[in-house]
PDB file with SEQRES, HELIX, SHEET and CRYST1 records, atoms N, CA, C and O in Angstrom:
SEQRES   1 A   89  MET ARG PRO SER ASP GLY ILE VAL GLN TRP ALA ASN LEU          
SEQRES   2 A   89  VAL ILE ALA THR GLY HIS ASN ASN LEU ALA MET ASN LYS          
SEQRES   3 A   89  SER VAL ALA GLN VAL ALA ARG HIS TYR VAL LYS ALA GLU          
SEQRES   4 A   89  LYS LEU THR GLU PRO MET LEU ASN ARG VAL GLU ALA VAL          
SEQRES   5 A   89  ILE ARG CYS TYR ASP PRO CYS LEU SER CYS SER THR HIS          
SEQRES   6 A   89  ASP ILE GLY GLN MET PRO LEU HIS LEU GLN LEU LEU ALA          
SEQRES   7 A   89  SER ASP GLY THR VAL LEU ASP GLU ARG LYS ARG                  
HELIX    1 AA1 PRO A    3  ASP A    5  5                                   3    
HELIX    2 AA2 ALA A   16  HIS A   19  1                                   4    
HELIX    3 AA3 ASN A   21  TYR A   35  1                                  15    
HELIX    4 AA4 GLU A   43  TYR A   56  1                                  14    
SHEET    1 AA1 2 HIS A  73  LEU A  77  0                                        
SHEET    2 AA1 2 VAL A  83  LYS A  88 -1                                        
CRYST1    1.000    1.000    1.000  90.00  90.00  90.00 P 1           1          
ATOM      1  N   MET A   1     237.672 112.426 101.477  1.00  0.00           N  
ATOM      2  CA  MET A   1     237.325 112.934 100.155  1.00  0.00           C  
ATOM      3  C   MET A   1     237.538 114.452 100.121  1.00  0.00           C  
ATOM      4  O   MET A   1     237.295 115.155 101.101  1.00  0.00           O  
ATOM      5  N   ARG A   2     237.982 114.912  99.004  1.00  0.00           N  
ATOM      6  CA  ARG A   2     238.159 116.339  98.789  1.00  0.00           C  
ATOM      7  C   ARG A   2     236.992 116.858  97.950  1.00  0.00           C  
ATOM      8  O   ARG A   2     236.464 116.111  97.126  1.00  0.00           O  
ATOM      9  N   PRO A   3     236.572 118.109  98.132  1.00  0.00           N  
ATOM     10  CA  PRO A   3     235.499 118.669  97.289  1.00  0.00           C  
ATOM     11  C   PRO A   3     235.809 118.560  95.806  1.00  0.00           C  
ATOM     12  O   PRO A   3     234.895 118.486  94.986  1.00  0.00           O  
ATOM     13  N   SER A   4     237.075 118.551  95.458  1.00  0.00           N  
ATOM     14  CA  SER A   4     237.432 118.451  94.041  1.00  0.00           C  
ATOM     15  C   SER A   4     237.146 117.065  93.472  1.00  0.00           C  
ATOM     16  O   SER A   4     237.225 116.876  92.258  1.00  0.00           O  
ATOM     17  N   ASP A   5     236.815 116.090  94.323  1.00  0.00           N  
ATOM     18  CA  ASP A   5     236.473 114.742  93.866  1.00  0.00           C  
ATOM     19  C   ASP A   5     235.056 114.677  93.282  1.00  0.00           C  
ATOM     20  O   ASP A   5     234.656 113.648  92.738  1.00  0.00           O  
ATOM     21  N   GLY A   6     234.313 115.756  93.394  1.00  0.00           N  
ATOM     22  CA  GLY A   6     232.954 115.792  92.851  1.00  0.00           C  
ATOM     23  C   GLY A   6     231.909 115.147  93.742  1.00  0.00           C  
ATOM     24  O   GLY A   6     230.827 114.807  93.265  1.00  0.00           O  
ATOM     25  N   ILE A   7     232.200 114.969  95.014  1.00  0.00           N  
ATOM     26  CA  ILE A   7     231.273 114.370  95.961  1.00  0.00           C  
ATOM     27  C   ILE A   7     230.522 115.493  96.673  1.00  0.00           C  
ATOM     28  O   ILE A   7     231.133 116.408  97.225  1.00  0.00           O  
ATOM     29  N   VAL A   8     229.199 115.413  96.653  1.00  0.00           N  
ATOM     30  CA  VAL A   8     228.397 116.414  97.360  1.00  0.00           C  
ATOM     31  C   VAL A   8     228.556 116.166  98.857  1.00  0.00           C  
ATOM     32  O   VAL A   8     228.285 115.071  99.351  1.00  0.00           O  
ATOM     33  N   GLN A   9     228.991 117.180  99.558  1.00  0.00           N  
ATOM     34  CA  GLN A   9     229.223 117.073 101.006  1.00  0.00           C  
ATOM     35  C   GLN A   9     228.014 117.600 101.791  1.00  0.00           C  
ATOM     36  O   GLN A   9     227.751 117.144 102.904  1.00  0.00           O  
ATOM     37  N   TRP A  10     227.298 118.534 101.225  1.00  0.00           N  
ATOM     38  CA  TRP A  10     226.152 119.140 101.913  1.00  0.00           C  
ATOM     39  C   TRP A  10     225.272 119.796 100.871  1.00  0.00           C  
ATOM     40  O   TRP A  10     225.776 120.344  99.892  1.00  0.00           O  
ATOM     41  N   ALA A  11     223.947 119.749 101.069  1.00  0.00           N  
ATOM     42  CA  ALA A  11     223.015 120.404 100.152  1.00  0.00           C  
ATOM     43  C   ALA A  11     221.815 120.916 100.929  1.00  0.00           C  
ATOM     44  O   ALA A  11     221.385 120.302 101.905  1.00  0.00           O  
ATOM     45  N   ASN A  12     221.294 122.019 100.498  1.00  0.00           N  
ATOM     46  CA  ASN A  12     220.072 122.583 101.070  1.00  0.00           C  
ATOM     47  C   ASN A  12     219.060 122.652  99.941  1.00  0.00           C  
ATOM     48  O   ASN A  12     219.117 123.566  99.118  1.00  0.00           O  
ATOM     49  N   LEU A  13     218.139 121.705  99.888  1.00  0.00           N  
ATOM     50  CA  LEU A  13     217.167 121.631  98.808  1.00  0.00           C  
ATOM     51  C   LEU A  13     215.890 122.372  99.175  1.00  0.00           C  
ATOM     52  O   LEU A  13     215.370 122.220 100.280  1.00  0.00           O  
ATOM     53  N   VAL A  14     215.401 123.159  98.262  1.00  0.00           N  
ATOM     54  CA  VAL A  14     214.110 123.827  98.425  1.00  0.00           C  
ATOM     55  C   VAL A  14     213.142 123.115  97.476  1.00  0.00           C  
ATOM     56  O   VAL A  14     213.176 123.331  96.264  1.00  0.00           O  
ATOM     57  N   ILE A  15     212.286 122.271  98.038  1.00  0.00           N  
ATOM     58  CA  ILE A  15     211.363 121.467  97.260  1.00  0.00           C  
ATOM     59  C   ILE A  15     210.068 122.259  97.056  1.00  0.00           C  
ATOM     60  O   ILE A  15     209.506 122.804  98.007  1.00  0.00           O  
ATOM     61  N   ALA A  16     209.610 122.314  95.819  1.00  0.00           N  
ATOM     62  CA  ALA A  16     208.426 123.122  95.492  1.00  0.00           C  
ATOM     63  C   ALA A  16     207.213 122.730  96.315  1.00  0.00           C  
ATOM     64  O   ALA A  16     206.453 123.600  96.740  1.00  0.00           O  
ATOM     65  N   THR A  17     207.017 121.451  96.549  1.00  0.00           N  
ATOM     66  CA  THR A  17     205.840 121.013  97.302  1.00  0.00           C  
ATOM     67  C   THR A  17     205.813 121.629  98.693  1.00  0.00           C  
ATOM     68  O   THR A  17     204.779 122.142  99.122  1.00  0.00           O  
ATOM     69  N   GLY A  18     206.920 121.587  99.392  1.00  0.00           N  
ATOM     70  CA  GLY A  18     206.977 122.165 100.732  1.00  0.00           C  
ATOM     71  C   GLY A  18     206.991 123.677 100.713  1.00  0.00           C  
ATOM     72  O   GLY A  18     206.338 124.322 101.534  1.00  0.00           O  
ATOM     73  N   HIS A  19     207.726 124.239  99.786  1.00  0.00           N  
ATOM     74  CA  HIS A  19     207.857 125.694  99.695  1.00  0.00           C  
ATOM     75  C   HIS A  19     206.524 126.364  99.344  1.00  0.00           C  
ATOM     76  O   HIS A  19     206.207 127.432  99.869  1.00  0.00           O  
ATOM     77  N   ASN A  20     205.756 125.745  98.466  1.00  0.00           N  
ATOM     78  CA  ASN A  20     204.520 126.354  97.975  1.00  0.00           C  
ATOM     79  C   ASN A  20     203.259 125.849  98.669  1.00  0.00           C  
ATOM     80  O   ASN A  20     202.154 126.211  98.266  1.00  0.00           O  
ATOM     81  N   ASN A  21     203.400 125.026  99.695  1.00  0.00           N  
ATOM     82  CA  ASN A  21     202.241 124.388 100.304  1.00  0.00           C  
ATOM     83  C   ASN A  21     201.201 125.392 100.812  1.00  0.00           C  
ATOM     84  O   ASN A  21     200.014 125.231 100.529  1.00  0.00           O  
ATOM     85  N   LEU A  22     201.610 126.403 101.540  1.00  0.00           N  
ATOM     86  CA  LEU A  22     200.668 127.389 102.077  1.00  0.00           C  
ATOM     87  C   LEU A  22     199.943 128.127 100.950  1.00  0.00           C  
ATOM     88  O   LEU A  22     198.725 128.298 100.995  1.00  0.00           O  
ATOM     89  N   ALA A  23     200.694 128.556  99.953  1.00  0.00           N  
ATOM     90  CA  ALA A  23     200.082 129.269  98.827  1.00  0.00           C  
ATOM     91  C   ALA A  23     199.112 128.373  98.060  1.00  0.00           C  
ATOM     92  O   ALA A  23     198.046 128.825  97.643  1.00  0.00           O  
ATOM     93  N   MET A  24     199.480 127.096  97.873  1.00  0.00           N  
ATOM     94  CA  MET A  24     198.573 126.156  97.192  1.00  0.00           C  
ATOM     95  C   MET A  24     197.283 126.000  97.976  1.00  0.00           C  
ATOM     96  O   MET A  24     196.195 126.053  97.403  1.00  0.00           O  
ATOM     97  N   ASN A  25     197.397 125.808  99.290  1.00  0.00           N  
ATOM     98  CA  ASN A  25     196.205 125.632 100.122  1.00  0.00           C  
ATOM     99  C   ASN A  25     195.295 126.852 100.054  1.00  0.00           C  
ATOM    100  O   ASN A  25     194.076 126.717  99.947  1.00  0.00           O  
ATOM    101  N   LYS A  26     195.886 128.037 100.117  1.00  0.00           N  
ATOM    102  CA  LYS A  26     195.073 129.258 100.050  1.00  0.00           C  
ATOM    103  C   LYS A  26     194.410 129.403  98.684  1.00  0.00           C  
ATOM    104  O   LYS A  26     193.256 129.822  98.597  1.00  0.00           O  
ATOM    105  N   SER A  27     195.120 129.065  97.633  1.00  0.00           N  
ATOM    106  CA  SER A  27     194.558 129.163  96.285  1.00  0.00           C  
ATOM    107  C   SER A  27     193.430 128.155  96.067  1.00  0.00           C  
ATOM    108  O   SER A  27     192.413 128.482  95.456  1.00  0.00           O  
ATOM    109  N   VAL A  28     193.610 126.929  96.567  1.00  0.00           N  
ATOM    110  CA  VAL A  28     192.551 125.926  96.454  1.00  0.00           C  
ATOM    111  C   VAL A  28     191.311 126.407  97.210  1.00  0.00           C  
ATOM    112  O   VAL A  28     190.193 126.262  96.714  1.00  0.00           O  
ATOM    113  N   ALA A  29     191.492 126.972  98.392  1.00  0.00           N  
ATOM    114  CA  ALA A  29     190.353 127.490  99.156  1.00  0.00           C  
ATOM    115  C   ALA A  29     189.658 128.623  98.398  1.00  0.00           C  
ATOM    116  O   ALA A  29     188.429 128.699  98.383  1.00  0.00           O  
ATOM    117  N   GLN A  30     190.437 129.498  97.772  1.00  0.00           N  
ATOM    118  CA  GLN A  30     189.864 130.605  97.011  1.00  0.00           C  
ATOM    119  C   GLN A  30     189.064 130.090  95.808  1.00  0.00           C  
ATOM    120  O   GLN A  30     187.963 130.572  95.538  1.00  0.00           O  
ATOM    121  N   VAL A  31     189.618 129.118  95.094  1.00  0.00           N  
ATOM    122  CA  VAL A  31     188.912 128.522  93.957  1.00  0.00           C  
ATOM    123  C   VAL A  31     187.624 127.856  94.437  1.00  0.00           C  
ATOM    124  O   VAL A  31     186.576 127.994  93.806  1.00  0.00           O  
ATOM    125  N   ALA A  32     187.705 127.135  95.555  1.00  0.00           N  
ATOM    126  CA  ALA A  32     186.519 126.456  96.088  1.00  0.00           C  
ATOM    127  C   ALA A  32     185.426 127.463  96.441  1.00  0.00           C  
ATOM    128  O   ALA A  32     184.258 127.249  96.117  1.00  0.00           O  
ATOM    129  N   ARG A  33     185.794 128.548  97.096  1.00  0.00           N  
ATOM    130  CA  ARG A  33     184.788 129.565  97.451  1.00  0.00           C  
ATOM    131  C   ARG A  33     184.128 130.154  96.207  1.00  0.00           C  
ATOM    132  O   ARG A  33     182.940 130.479  96.226  1.00  0.00           O  
ATOM    133  N   HIS A  34     184.888 130.289  95.140  1.00  0.00           N  
ATOM    134  CA  HIS A  34     184.365 130.919  93.928  1.00  0.00           C  
ATOM    135  C   HIS A  34     183.555 129.948  93.061  1.00  0.00           C  
ATOM    136  O   HIS A  34     182.531 130.338  92.501  1.00  0.00           O  
ATOM    137  N   TYR A  35     183.996 128.701  92.944  1.00  0.00           N  
ATOM    138  CA  TYR A  35     183.394 127.779  91.977  1.00  0.00           C  
ATOM    139  C   TYR A  35     182.481 126.710  92.563  1.00  0.00           C  
ATOM    140  O   TYR A  35     181.664 126.149  91.834  1.00  0.00           O  
ATOM    141  N   VAL A  36     182.590 126.413  93.843  1.00  0.00           N  
ATOM    142  CA  VAL A  36     181.735 125.382  94.434  1.00  0.00           C  
ATOM    143  C   VAL A  36     180.473 126.057  94.944  1.00  0.00           C  
ATOM    144  O   VAL A  36     180.494 126.772  95.945  1.00  0.00           O  
ATOM    145  N   LYS A  37     179.375 125.818  94.240  1.00  0.00           N  
ATOM    146  CA  LYS A  37     178.119 126.489  94.561  1.00  0.00           C  
ATOM    147  C   LYS A  37     177.012 125.492  94.892  1.00  0.00           C  
ATOM    148  O   LYS A  37     175.837 125.859  94.924  1.00  0.00           O  
ATOM    149  N   ALA A  38     177.377 124.238  95.138  1.00  0.00           N  
ATOM    150  CA  ALA A  38     176.376 123.213  95.385  1.00  0.00           C  
ATOM    151  C   ALA A  38     176.904 122.255  96.442  1.00  0.00           C  
ATOM    152  O   ALA A  38     178.014 122.424  96.946  1.00  0.00           O  
ATOM    153  N   GLU A  39     176.108 121.259  96.771  1.00  0.00           N  
ATOM    154  CA  GLU A  39     176.521 120.260  97.748  1.00  0.00           C  
ATOM    155  C   GLU A  39     177.132 119.041  97.081  1.00  0.00           C  
ATOM    156  O   GLU A  39     177.392 118.035  97.742  1.00  0.00           O  
ATOM    157  N   LYS A  40     177.365 119.122  95.776  1.00  0.00           N  
ATOM    158  CA  LYS A  40     177.998 118.045  95.025  1.00  0.00           C  
ATOM    159  C   LYS A  40     179.172 118.612  94.246  1.00  0.00           C  
ATOM    160  O   LYS A  40     179.096 119.707  93.690  1.00  0.00           O  
ATOM    161  N   LEU A  41     180.252 117.856  94.216  1.00  0.00           N  
ATOM    162  CA  LEU A  41     181.414 118.243  93.414  1.00  0.00           C  
ATOM    163  C   LEU A  41     181.195 117.777  91.980  1.00  0.00           C  
ATOM    164  O   LEU A  41     180.705 116.673  91.742  1.00  0.00           O  
ATOM    165  N   THR A  42     181.561 118.621  91.039  1.00  0.00           N  
ATOM    166  CA  THR A  42     181.429 118.270  89.619  1.00  0.00           C  
ATOM    167  C   THR A  42     182.816 118.229  88.983  1.00  0.00           C  
ATOM    168  O   THR A  42     183.780 118.749  89.544  1.00  0.00           O  
ATOM    169  N   GLU A  43     182.907 117.619  87.831  1.00  0.00           N  
ATOM    170  CA  GLU A  43     184.182 117.522  87.123  1.00  0.00           C  
ATOM    171  C   GLU A  43     184.789 118.898  86.828  1.00  0.00           C  
ATOM    172  O   GLU A  43     185.994 119.068  87.009  1.00  0.00           O  
ATOM    173  N   PRO A  44     183.995 119.896  86.377  1.00  0.00           N  
ATOM    174  CA  PRO A  44     184.594 121.226  86.162  1.00  0.00           C  
ATOM    175  C   PRO A  44     185.190 121.829  87.438  1.00  0.00           C  
ATOM    176  O   PRO A  44     186.209 122.517  87.380  1.00  0.00           O  
ATOM    177  N   MET A  45     184.561 121.575  88.583  1.00  0.00           N  
ATOM    178  CA  MET A  45     185.119 122.061  89.847  1.00  0.00           C  
ATOM    179  C   MET A  45     186.463 121.397  90.125  1.00  0.00           C  
ATOM    180  O   MET A  45     187.414 122.059  90.541  1.00  0.00           O  
ATOM    181  N   LEU A  46     186.539 120.083  89.894  1.00  0.00           N  
ATOM    182  CA  LEU A  46     187.793 119.361  90.099  1.00  0.00           C  
ATOM    183  C   LEU A  46     188.877 119.885  89.165  1.00  0.00           C  
ATOM    184  O   LEU A  46     190.036 120.002  89.564  1.00  0.00           O  
ATOM    185  N   ASN A  47     188.512 120.199  87.932  1.00  0.00           N  
ATOM    186  CA  ASN A  47     189.477 120.723  86.963  1.00  0.00           C  
ATOM    187  C   ASN A  47     190.036 122.069  87.401  1.00  0.00           C  
ATOM    188  O   ASN A  47     191.217 122.348  87.193  1.00  0.00           O  
ATOM    189  N   ARG A  48     189.197 122.906  88.006  1.00  0.00           N  
ATOM    190  CA  ARG A  48     189.671 124.214  88.501  1.00  0.00           C  
ATOM    191  C   ARG A  48     190.691 124.034  89.610  1.00  0.00           C  
ATOM    192  O   ARG A  48     191.718 124.713  89.629  1.00  0.00           O  
ATOM    193  N   VAL A  49     190.415 123.119  90.538  1.00  0.00           N  
ATOM    194  CA  VAL A  49     191.356 122.851  91.624  1.00  0.00           C  
ATOM    195  C   VAL A  49     192.664 122.298  91.055  1.00  0.00           C  
ATOM    196  O   VAL A  49     193.751 122.706  91.464  1.00  0.00           O  
ATOM    197  N   GLU A  50     192.548 121.379  90.121  1.00  0.00           N  
ATOM    198  CA  GLU A  50     193.738 120.794  89.492  1.00  0.00           C  
ATOM    199  C   GLU A  50     194.585 121.867  88.818  1.00  0.00           C  
ATOM    200  O   GLU A  50     195.811 121.843  88.919  1.00  0.00           O  
ATOM    201  N   ALA A  51     193.944 122.801  88.136  1.00  0.00           N  
ATOM    202  CA  ALA A  51     194.674 123.866  87.449  1.00  0.00           C  
ATOM    203  C   ALA A  51     195.464 124.715  88.437  1.00  0.00           C  
ATOM    204  O   ALA A  51     196.597 125.104  88.152  1.00  0.00           O  
ATOM    205  N   VAL A  52     194.880 125.005  89.587  1.00  0.00           N  
ATOM    206  CA  VAL A  52     195.581 125.798  90.606  1.00  0.00           C  
ATOM    207  C   VAL A  52     196.815 125.056  91.115  1.00  0.00           C  
ATOM    208  O   VAL A  52     197.884 125.648  91.257  1.00  0.00           O  
ATOM    209  N   ILE A  53     196.666 123.770  91.386  1.00  0.00           N  
ATOM    210  CA  ILE A  53     197.792 122.988  91.896  1.00  0.00           C  
ATOM    211  C   ILE A  53     198.912 122.938  90.866  1.00  0.00           C  
ATOM    212  O   ILE A  53     200.084 123.064  91.219  1.00  0.00           O  
ATOM    213  N   ARG A  54     198.563 122.757  89.600  1.00  0.00           N  
ATOM    214  CA  ARG A  54     199.576 122.710  88.538  1.00  0.00           C  
ATOM    215  C   ARG A  54     200.372 124.010  88.448  1.00  0.00           C  
ATOM    216  O   ARG A  54     201.549 123.987  88.090  1.00  0.00           O  
ATOM    217  N   CYS A  55     199.749 125.134  88.766  1.00  0.00           N  
ATOM    218  CA  CYS A  55     200.458 126.425  88.719  1.00  0.00           C  
ATOM    219  C   CYS A  55     201.621 126.468  89.704  1.00  0.00           C  
ATOM    220  O   CYS A  55     202.652 127.080  89.427  1.00  0.00           O  
ATOM    221  N   TYR A  56     201.455 125.824  90.844  1.00  0.00           N  
ATOM    222  CA  TYR A  56     202.476 125.878  91.886  1.00  0.00           C  
ATOM    223  C   TYR A  56     203.478 124.737  91.819  1.00  0.00           C  
ATOM    224  O   TYR A  56     204.651 124.927  92.139  1.00  0.00           O  
ATOM    225  N   ASP A  57     203.040 123.574  91.415  1.00  0.00           N  
ATOM    226  CA  ASP A  57     203.909 122.419  91.513  1.00  0.00           C  
ATOM    227  C   ASP A  57     203.574 121.389  90.444  1.00  0.00           C  
ATOM    228  O   ASP A  57     202.832 120.443  90.709  1.00  0.00           O  
ATOM    229  N   PRO A  58     204.107 121.560  89.245  1.00  0.00           N  
ATOM    230  CA  PRO A  58     203.798 120.610  88.180  1.00  0.00           C  
ATOM    231  C   PRO A  58     204.279 119.195  88.484  1.00  0.00           C  
ATOM    232  O   PRO A  58     203.739 118.233  87.937  1.00  0.00           O  
ATOM    233  N   CYS A  59     205.278 119.052  89.339  1.00  0.00           N  
ATOM    234  CA  CYS A  59     205.730 117.700  89.696  1.00  0.00           C  
ATOM    235  C   CYS A  59     204.709 117.006  90.575  1.00  0.00           C  
ATOM    236  O   CYS A  59     204.440 115.819  90.392  1.00  0.00           O  
ATOM    237  N   LEU A  60     204.135 117.732  91.533  1.00  0.00           N  
ATOM    238  CA  LEU A  60     203.141 117.149  92.428  1.00  0.00           C  
ATOM    239  C   LEU A  60     201.929 116.664  91.646  1.00  0.00           C  
ATOM    240  O   LEU A  60     201.407 115.579  91.900  1.00  0.00           O  
ATOM    241  N   SER A  61     201.494 117.468  90.703  1.00  0.00           N  
ATOM    242  CA  SER A  61     200.320 117.094  89.923  1.00  0.00           C  
ATOM    243  C   SER A  61     200.697 116.262  88.710  1.00  0.00           C  
ATOM    244  O   SER A  61     199.828 115.855  87.938  1.00  0.00           O  
ATOM    245  N   CYS A  62     201.967 116.011  88.539  1.00  0.00           N  
ATOM    246  CA  CYS A  62     202.508 115.234  87.421  1.00  0.00           C  
ATOM    247  C   CYS A  62     202.067 115.849  86.094  1.00  0.00           C  
ATOM    248  O   CYS A  62     201.049 115.468  85.516  1.00  0.00           O  
ATOM    249  N   SER A  63     202.840 116.781  85.646  1.00  0.00           N  
ATOM    250  CA  SER A  63     202.497 117.520  84.432  1.00  0.00           C  
ATOM    251  C   SER A  63     202.417 116.633  83.198  1.00  0.00           C  
ATOM    252  O   SER A  63     202.021 117.097  82.128  1.00  0.00           O  
ATOM    253  N   THR A  64     202.789 115.357  83.335  1.00  0.00           N  
ATOM    254  CA  THR A  64     202.672 114.455  82.189  1.00  0.00           C  
ATOM    255  C   THR A  64     201.247 113.931  82.025  1.00  0.00           C  
ATOM    256  O   THR A  64     200.928 113.339  80.993  1.00  0.00           O  
ATOM    257  N   HIS A  65     200.385 114.137  83.023  1.00  0.00           N  
ATOM    258  CA  HIS A  65     198.985 113.723  82.907  1.00  0.00           C  
ATOM    259  C   HIS A  65     198.194 114.765  82.121  1.00  0.00           C  
ATOM    260  O   HIS A  65     198.469 115.962  82.216  1.00  0.00           O  
ATOM    261  N   ASP A  66     197.235 114.319  81.365  1.00  0.00           N  
ATOM    262  CA  ASP A  66     196.326 115.240  80.688  1.00  0.00           C  
ATOM    263  C   ASP A  66     195.427 115.889  81.733  1.00  0.00           C  
ATOM    264  O   ASP A  66     195.206 115.329  82.807  1.00  0.00           O  
ATOM    265  N   ILE A  67     194.913 117.069  81.414  1.00  0.00           N  
ATOM    266  CA  ILE A  67     193.983 117.750  82.311  1.00  0.00           C  
ATOM    267  C   ILE A  67     192.805 116.820  82.578  1.00  0.00           C  
ATOM    268  O   ILE A  67     192.268 116.203  81.658  1.00  0.00           O  
ATOM    269  N   GLY A  68     192.417 116.728  83.825  1.00  0.00           N  
ATOM    270  CA  GLY A  68     191.328 115.846  84.216  1.00  0.00           C  
ATOM    271  C   GLY A  68     191.786 114.438  84.526  1.00  0.00           C  
ATOM    272  O   GLY A  68     190.961 113.585  84.852  1.00  0.00           O  
ATOM    273  N   GLN A  69     193.088 114.167  84.432  1.00  0.00           N  
ATOM    274  CA  GLN A  69     193.603 112.828  84.698  1.00  0.00           C  
ATOM    275  C   GLN A  69     194.540 112.787  85.903  1.00  0.00           C  
ATOM    276  O   GLN A  69     195.058 111.724  86.245  1.00  0.00           O  
ATOM    277  N   MET A  70     194.760 113.927  86.545  1.00  0.00           N  
ATOM    278  CA  MET A  70     195.638 113.977  87.701  1.00  0.00           C  
ATOM    279  C   MET A  70     194.995 113.231  88.861  1.00  0.00           C  
ATOM    280  O   MET A  70     193.813 113.443  89.131  1.00  0.00           O  
ATOM    281  N   PRO A  71     195.730 112.363  89.560  1.00  0.00           N  
ATOM    282  CA  PRO A  71     195.174 111.728  90.755  1.00  0.00           C  
ATOM    283  C   PRO A  71     194.764 112.812  91.748  1.00  0.00           C  
ATOM    284  O   PRO A  71     195.574 113.672  92.094  1.00  0.00           O  
ATOM    285  N   LEU A  72     193.536 112.778  92.199  1.00  0.00           N  
ATOM    286  CA  LEU A  72     192.994 113.855  93.023  1.00  0.00           C  
ATOM    287  C   LEU A  72     192.000 113.266  94.006  1.00  0.00           C  
ATOM    288  O   LEU A  72     191.240 112.365  93.653  1.00  0.00           O  
ATOM    289  N   HIS A  73     191.997 113.766  95.238  1.00  0.00           N  
ATOM    290  CA  HIS A  73     191.036 113.361  96.257  1.00  0.00           C  
ATOM    291  C   HIS A  73     190.545 114.630  96.942  1.00  0.00           C  
ATOM    292  O   HIS A  73     191.309 115.303  97.633  1.00  0.00           O  
ATOM    293  N   LEU A  74     189.280 114.952  96.750  1.00  0.00           N  
ATOM    294  CA  LEU A  74     188.694 116.158  97.336  1.00  0.00           C  
ATOM    295  C   LEU A  74     187.495 115.801  98.195  1.00  0.00           C  
ATOM    296  O   LEU A  74     186.734 114.887  97.877  1.00  0.00           O  
ATOM    297  N   GLN A  75     187.338 116.536  99.291  1.00  0.00           N  
ATOM    298  CA  GLN A  75     186.158 116.418 100.126  1.00  0.00           C  
ATOM    299  C   GLN A  75     185.504 117.790 100.215  1.00  0.00           C  
ATOM    300  O   GLN A  75     186.177 118.802 100.408  1.00  0.00           O  
ATOM    301  N   LEU A  76     184.196 117.809 100.073  1.00  0.00           N  
ATOM    302  CA  LEU A  76     183.413 119.029 100.254  1.00  0.00           C  
ATOM    303  C   LEU A  76     182.809 118.942 101.645  1.00  0.00           C  
ATOM    304  O   LEU A  76     182.028 118.036 101.937  1.00  0.00           O  
ATOM    305  N   LEU A  77     183.175 119.895 102.506  1.00  0.00           N  
ATOM    306  CA  LEU A  77     182.741 119.865 103.904  1.00  0.00           C  
ATOM    307  C   LEU A  77     181.698 120.933 104.178  1.00  0.00           C  
ATOM    308  O   LEU A  77     181.768 122.038 103.640  1.00  0.00           O  
ATOM    309  N   ALA A  78     180.736 120.597 105.016  1.00  0.00           N  
ATOM    310  CA  ALA A  78     179.763 121.570 105.504  1.00  0.00           C  
ATOM    311  C   ALA A  78     180.438 122.410 106.589  1.00  0.00           C  
ATOM    312  O   ALA A  78     181.535 122.082 107.041  1.00  0.00           O  
ATOM    313  N   SER A  79     179.785 123.482 106.998  1.00  0.00           N  
ATOM    314  CA  SER A  79     180.370 124.362 108.009  1.00  0.00           C  
ATOM    315  C   SER A  79     180.597 123.641 109.339  1.00  0.00           C  
ATOM    316  O   SER A  79     181.449 124.056 110.125  1.00  0.00           O  
ATOM    317  N   ASP A  80     179.846 122.567 109.600  1.00  0.00           N  
ATOM    318  CA  ASP A  80     180.051 121.806 110.835  1.00  0.00           C  
ATOM    319  C   ASP A  80     181.091 120.693 110.676  1.00  0.00           C  
ATOM    320  O   ASP A  80     181.345 119.948 111.622  1.00  0.00           O  
ATOM    321  N   GLY A  81     181.700 120.574 109.475  1.00  0.00           N  
ATOM    322  CA  GLY A  81     182.747 119.599 109.243  1.00  0.00           C  
ATOM    323  C   GLY A  81     182.286 118.271 108.669  1.00  0.00           C  
ATOM    324  O   GLY A  81     183.114 117.414 108.362  1.00  0.00           O  
ATOM    325  N   THR A  82     180.979 118.082 108.517  1.00  0.00           N  
ATOM    326  CA  THR A  82     180.504 116.831 107.929  1.00  0.00           C  
ATOM    327  C   THR A  82     180.804 116.821 106.428  1.00  0.00           C  
ATOM    328  O   THR A  82     180.790 117.863 105.773  1.00  0.00           O  
ATOM    329  N   VAL A  83     181.072 115.635 105.901  1.00  0.00           N  
ATOM    330  CA  VAL A  83     181.409 115.486 104.490  1.00  0.00           C  
ATOM    331  C   VAL A  83     180.122 115.477 103.668  1.00  0.00           C  
ATOM    332  O   VAL A  83     179.276 114.598 103.834  1.00  0.00           O  
ATOM    333  N   LEU A  84     179.982 116.465 102.780  1.00  0.00           N  
ATOM    334  CA  LEU A  84     178.818 116.548 101.898  1.00  0.00           C  
ATOM    335  C   LEU A  84     179.017 115.720 100.634  1.00  0.00           C  
ATOM    336  O   LEU A  84     178.087 115.087 100.134  1.00  0.00           O  
ATOM    337  N   ASP A  85     180.247 115.735 100.130  1.00  0.00           N  
ATOM    338  CA  ASP A  85     180.560 114.996  98.924  1.00  0.00           C  
ATOM    339  C   ASP A  85     182.062 114.713  98.913  1.00  0.00           C  
ATOM    340  O   ASP A  85     182.854 115.425  99.531  1.00  0.00           O  
ATOM    341  N   GLU A  86     182.423 113.664  98.199  1.00  0.00           N  
ATOM    342  CA  GLU A  86     183.821 113.277  98.126  1.00  0.00           C  
ATOM    343  C   GLU A  86     184.064 112.698  96.723  1.00  0.00           C  
ATOM    344  O   GLU A  86     183.282 111.890  96.221  1.00  0.00           O  
ATOM    345  N   ARG A  87     185.149 113.129  96.119  1.00  0.00           N  
ATOM    346  CA  ARG A  87     185.492 112.629  94.776  1.00  0.00           C  
ATOM    347  C   ARG A  87     186.944 112.204  94.760  1.00  0.00           C  
ATOM    348  O   ARG A  87     187.819 112.894  95.283  1.00  0.00           O  
ATOM    349  N   LYS A  88     187.187 111.050  94.149  1.00  0.00           N  
ATOM    350  CA  LYS A  88     188.550 110.567  93.936  1.00  0.00           C  
ATOM    351  C   LYS A  88     188.685 110.221  92.466  1.00  0.00           C  
ATOM    352  O   LYS A  88     187.754 109.720  91.836  1.00  0.00           O  
ATOM    353  N   ARG A  89     189.846 110.495  91.944  1.00  0.00           N  
ATOM    354  CA  ARG A  89     190.144 110.047  90.572  1.00  0.00           C  
ATOM    355  C   ARG A  89     191.615 109.789  90.439  1.00  0.00           C  
ATOM    356  O   ARG A  89     192.080 109.404  89.367  1.00  0.00           O  
TER     357      ARG A  89                                                      
END                                                                             
């Protein structure tokens, strides 16, 4: 095949999920430190985390979902690593 045939011979894809993973993790941690003030997760806390993820990767959070409808699984951990609360939606 010749390149003029329109066949992709090689590609280097930069996927937002992988590229932004570190920044997303740091932002989620920052939001958690600021908004999680109890031993229970609340819907407004989940919405804040969801908003941060949407800023970095609308495909990962599926921008077609309404706010508060993104599939999400969060665990609130104590300093010793035990799970204080867990929410899935």
